[in-house]
C-alpha positions, -999 to +999 in steps of 0.1 A: -716-177-231-683-192-242-689-198-280-653-206-289-621-213-270-583-210-275-555-224-254-517-220-259-489-235-239-511-249-211-503-284-197-504-308-227-518-282-251-491-266-272-520-249-291-557-258-293-585-240-311-622-247-306-643-228-331-678-238-320-693-245-286-730-248-275-750-243-243-743-280-234-711-295-245-699-331-241-661-337-245-648-371-256-614-385-265-589-411-256-570-411-223-544-382-222-562-363-249-568-333-227-604-335-216-597-326-179-571-300-190-597-283-211-620-280-180-591-266-160-584-240-187-620-229-186-618-225-148-587-203-151-604-182-178-637-177-159-617-169-126-595-144-144-565-165-134-571-161-097-540-174-078-564-194-057-576-213-088-540-220-099-532-235-064-565-254-065-555-271-098-521-280-085-535-295-053-563-315-070-538-333-092-515-340-064-487-320-081-477-305-047-464-339-037-428-327-032-439-300-007-464-322+010-439-350+017-418-325+036-447-309+054-437-319+089-425-289+109-395-308+123-383-318+089-361-295+069-376-283+037-353-291+008-349-269-022-374-281-048-389-269-080-420-248-078-452-270-084-468-243-106-445-254-133-470-282-141-494-256-155-471-248-184-467-269-216-443-297-210-447-292-172-417-269-171-413-231-168-405-215-201-376-190-205-384-156-191-407-137-215-413-167-238-440-192-244-468-177-222-499-195-214-528-179-233-564-187-227-596-172-240-621-170-268-607-180-302-629-153-318-615-125-296-576-126-294-575-092-279-595-103-249-576-134-240-556-136-208-519-145-207-498-159-179-462-148-184-430-158-167-412-126-158-385-111-137-394-084-112-374-064-086-382-038-060-372-003-070-369+020-040-369+057-036-374+081-007-411+083-015-420+047-025-410+011-030-424-004-062-423-040-074-415-035-111-408-058-141-373-058-154-377-052-191-341-055-204-329-090-210-293-080-202-304-065-170-321-097-160-289-117-165-269-091-145-294-086-117-305-122-109-295-118-073-319-089-069-346-102-092-376-124-084-394-147-108-431-142-110-462-154-129-476-123-143-512-119-156-516-099-188-551-088-199-562-060-221-526-047-223-524-044-185-501-066-164-498-075-127-478-100-108-500-127-092-476-153-078-440-148-067-421-179-075-389-173-054-406-179-021-396-209+000-417-241-004-433-236+031-451-205+019-466-226-009-476-254+015-495-228+037-511-213+005-522-248-007-537-256+027-556-223+029-571-230-005-580-266+005-602-254+034-616-223+018-649-222+002-655-185+001-666-163-027-633-151-043-633-114-051-613-122-082-639-147-096-654-133-127-683-159-132-703-183-112-686-216-119-694-249-102-673-281-106-682-317-102-649-336-100-643-373-108-642-379-071-672-368-051-677-332-038-664-331-003-688-325+026-679-289+034-685-278-002-717-299-003-731-280+027-723-247+010-742-257-021-771-269-001-773-237+019-774-217-013-806-234-025-822-240+008-842-207+007-853-214-029-880-242-028-882-244-066-845-252-069-847-277-041-876-293-059-854-297-091-829-317-070-855-341-057-870-345-092-836-354-105-830-381-078-864-396-087-850-406-121-832-434-101-858-439-073-893-425-079-903-431-043-880-403-029-899-375-013-872-353+000-836-349+010-823-335+042-787-328+052-776-338+087-744-326+104-722-297+098-689-284+082-668-315+072-692-342+084-724-338+064-746-368+056-775-364+030-805-384+042-833-396+018-869-392+029-894-416+013-931-413+009-951-435+034-918-451+048-905-443+083-870-454+076-845-426+068-818-438+044-784-422+040-778-412+004-743-426+004-757-461+011-776-460-022-744-463-043-721-441-063-747-434-090-772-418-067-745-397-050-731-386-083-764-376-096-772-357-064-739-338-068-745-331-106-781-317-100-772-298-069-742-281-086-763-274-117-790-255-098-762-236-081-748-225-114-776-203-124-764-177-150-730-193-150-711-224-159-711-261-147-681-283-153-685-321-149-655-344-151-668-379-161-705-373-164-715-410-163-698-420-130-718-447-114-749-440-137-765-470-154-767-465-192-805-470-192-812-438-172-786-416-189-810-404-217-834-391-190-806-375-171-794-357-202-829-345-209-831-331-174-797-314-178-807-298-211-840-285-196-823-271-165-795-255-185-821-236-206-843-228-176-815-215-154-792-201-181-763-224-174-736-234-199-723-269-193-691-287-201-689-324-193-663-351-201-669-388-207-651-421-213-683-440-221-700-446-255-734-450-237-730-414-225-723-402-260-753-420-274-776-407-246-764-372-252-770-374-289-806-387-284-814-360-258-799-332-279-822-338-309-853-327-290-840-296-272-844-259-279-808-252-269-776-263-288-757-294-278-722-298-291-701-330-291-663-321-289-638-347-298-602-343-287-575-363-305-539-363-314-529-351-348-517-377-372-491-353-387-479-339-353-479-366-327-478-343-297-505-319-310-541-322-298-568-311-322-605-305-316-634-316-339-669-302-331-702-318-340-734-297-336-770-309-335-772-316-372-738-335-372-743-354-340-761-383-355-734-389-380-708-386-352-726-412-332-725-436-361-688-430-367-660-449-350-652-421-326-625-430-300-637-422-265-611-442-246 
């Protein structure tokens, strides 16, 4: 379990330290306080900085727009800045060898991973051709024509280049498109991590999640029970279609009509995605951006109760964000009666340093006081 977290030079975080995390964590804060950035940093850490994850994050935020606007084959690709610059603090690449992204447990500095900007070049001999880092700064300045800029992963005092930045934009367009349509098990993924984005999970990913639990009746039952919080008459769910055109259909007890889940509103669809992703996260992590999307405040306490119960039963650590005070209140009420820890994490800008984000943690004993305080969630 991730019991603490540290981020340095990533997106809007110059430095962020979180000293305490629980099994279920709700992240609050005003807009642009870094809630979604924190989820992204956790994804990078759990995937051991897989290049596929890095490109995923760029694509999901539309930060590949310069490349995408020039994607037509008959249009010349202009020289543009590499979109991976958006991952670094200030959305610009640092100087070579400086201001690395650092992500990991705040309690274990030696085990954190770093993403460095480095210069590499091919060193050739009769026996081999090795892509090697240029260590000497003077050599870098004198050998820029022969050098390539790379993002290098450093972990446990070992380094390896993971993305070459000097490649032409069309290479990145091809890479982004491959990631977009790829829902495979990445060999570099260290942990089972499922993500529920602010926009609904797409049909291809939905089909993959459903296939994973289709042979486990007890997990499928958990999904049905979750949907019954909104409509108790639901008997079952079936998925019709294939690949990128999948339609979940609701089956009702003693009713012949088959009703598409999407016709029942955003709340029902969002709850389906949350519970389906949760049961697919067994022994791993679930990240939910904007937990309350489409969910009426009156059922949120019951949903949080179910989330806590499934997190304990399936050994899933959960990180969710919210903009809604009703969601915070429901989380607080549910957490008081659970066997596992719930932590409310507030992100806010420092009064002394305007651009610095700081984290304040509230555990089970402090949650009630936090819910009575004037916490800013928007």
